[in-house]
C-alpha positions in Angstrom: 63.1 125.6 94.1 65.0 124.1 91.2 66.3 120.6 91.6 70.0 120.1 91.6 71.1 117.6 88.9 73.3 114.9 90.2 75.8 113.2 88.1 77.7 110.1 89.0 81.4 110.2 88.2 82.8 107.0 86.8 84.6 104.9 89.4 88.2 104.3 88.6 89.6 101.3 90.4 93.3 101.7 90.4 93.8 98.1 91.4 92.7 97.1 87.8 95.4 99.2 86.1 99.1 99.9 86.2 101.3 102.5 84.5 104.3 101.6 82.3 107.1 100.2 84.4 110.5 101.9 84.5 113.8 101.0 86.2 116.2 103.4 87.9 119.9 102.7 88.0 121.7 104.0 91.1 125.3 104.1 92.3 125.8 103.9 96.0 129.2 104.3 97.6 129.9 101.6 100.1 132.4 101.4 103.0 135.9 101.1 101.6 135.1 103.2 98.6 133.5 100.5 96.5 130.5 101.5 94.4 127.4 99.3 94.4 125.4 99.6 91.1 121.7 98.9 91.8 118.7 98.6 89.5 115.4 99.6 91.2 111.9 99.4 89.9 110.6 102.9 89.7 107.7 102.8 92.2 104.3 104.3 92.2 103.3 106.4 95.2 101.2 103.5 96.5 104.1 101.1 96.2 106.4 103.5 98.0 103.9 104.0 100.8 104.0 100.2 101.3 107.7 100.3 102.4 107.9 101.2 106.1 111.0 103.3 106.8 111.0 105.5 109.9 113.4 105.8 112.8 111.3 103.2 114.6 111.1 100.7 111.7 113.1 97.5 112.0 115.5 97.3 109.2 114.3 93.7 108.4 110.7 95.1 107.9 112.0 97.7 105.4 114.1 95.1 103.6 111.2 92.6 103.3 109.0 95.3 101.8 111.7 96.7 99.5 113.2 93.4 98.2 110.8 92.7 95.3 111.7 96.1 93.8 115.5 95.6 93.9 115.9 93.8 90.6 119.6 94.0 89.9 123.0 94.8 91.4 126.6 94.0 91.1 127.2 92.8 94.6 130.0 90.2 94.9 130.6 87.8 97.8 133.4 85.5 98.7 132.6 81.9 99.6 134.2 81.4 103.1 135.1 77.8 102.4 136.6 78.0 98.9 137.5 81.7 98.6 135.7 81.8 95.3 133.9 85.1 94.4 130.3 84.9 93.2 127.7 87.3 91.9 125.0 87.7 94.6 121.5 87.5 93.1 119.5 90.6 93.7 116.8 90.6 96.5 114.0 90.4 93.9 115.4 86.9 93.0 117.1 85.7 96.2 114.9 87.3 98.9 115.3 90.1 101.4 118.0 88.3 103.4 120.7 89.1 100.9 120.3 92.8 101.8 121.8 91.8 105.2 125.1 91.3 103.4 125.3 95.1 103.1 126.3 97.4 105.9 123.4 99.3 107.5 124.3 102.6 105.8 124.4 101.0 102.3 121.2 99.0 102.9 119.4 102.1 104.2 120.5 104.1 101.1 119.1 101.4 98.8 115.7 101.6 100.6 115.7 105.4 100.6 116.3 105.5 96.9 113.2 103.3 96.5 111.1 105.2 99.0 111.9 108.8 98.1 114.1 109.2 95.0 113.3 112.9 94.6 114.7 113.7 98.1 117.7 111.5 97.5 118.4 113.2 94.2 118.2 116.6 95.9 120.5 115.3 98.7 123.1 114.0 96.2 123.1 117.3 94.4 123.9 119.2 97.5 126.5 116.6 98.7 124.5 115.1 101.6 124.7 111.4 100.4 127.4 109.2 98.8 125.0 107.9 96.1 124.0 109.2 92.8 121.3 108.6 90.2 122.2 107.0 87.0 120.2 106.9 83.8 116.6 105.6 83.8 115.9 102.6 81.7 112.8 100.6 80.7 114.8 97.3 80.8 115.4 95.4 84.0 119.0 94.5 84.6 120.5 91.1 85.3 121.8 90.0 88.7 125.3 91.3 87.9 124.1 94.8 87.1 124.1 94.6 83.3 121.0 95.4 81.3 119.1 92.3 80.2 118.3 92.1 76.5 
């Protein structure tokens, strides 16, 4: 009986590599008709799987996992004491808590665009969401939504 030859395939450790990073620009309609412009890191499958988001997931858990990937937005907030308006730093800079300044629907849309952009694009094309994809870019944006140079 002939012996089967065995070959050992090289082991590829994906933890030692990463693909080129890209950023996605999104426009999300908020309550009151305002549009939130958001810059999201385009995630790998592994990164997306790390964001919990089911009907049983606490929103805080999803926000904590998603925050490092939300690198820019044009969210403004009013100082309750002075009335001055400021740019709110994005979650990647300020932490997940700033996501709680959004209403639940807007915050959920931001997480869904990170977690499953293909489904969100399909939903926006058939009119099932109030958010749309913008152009993809290789440059991260600043906190106020403009592209950093």
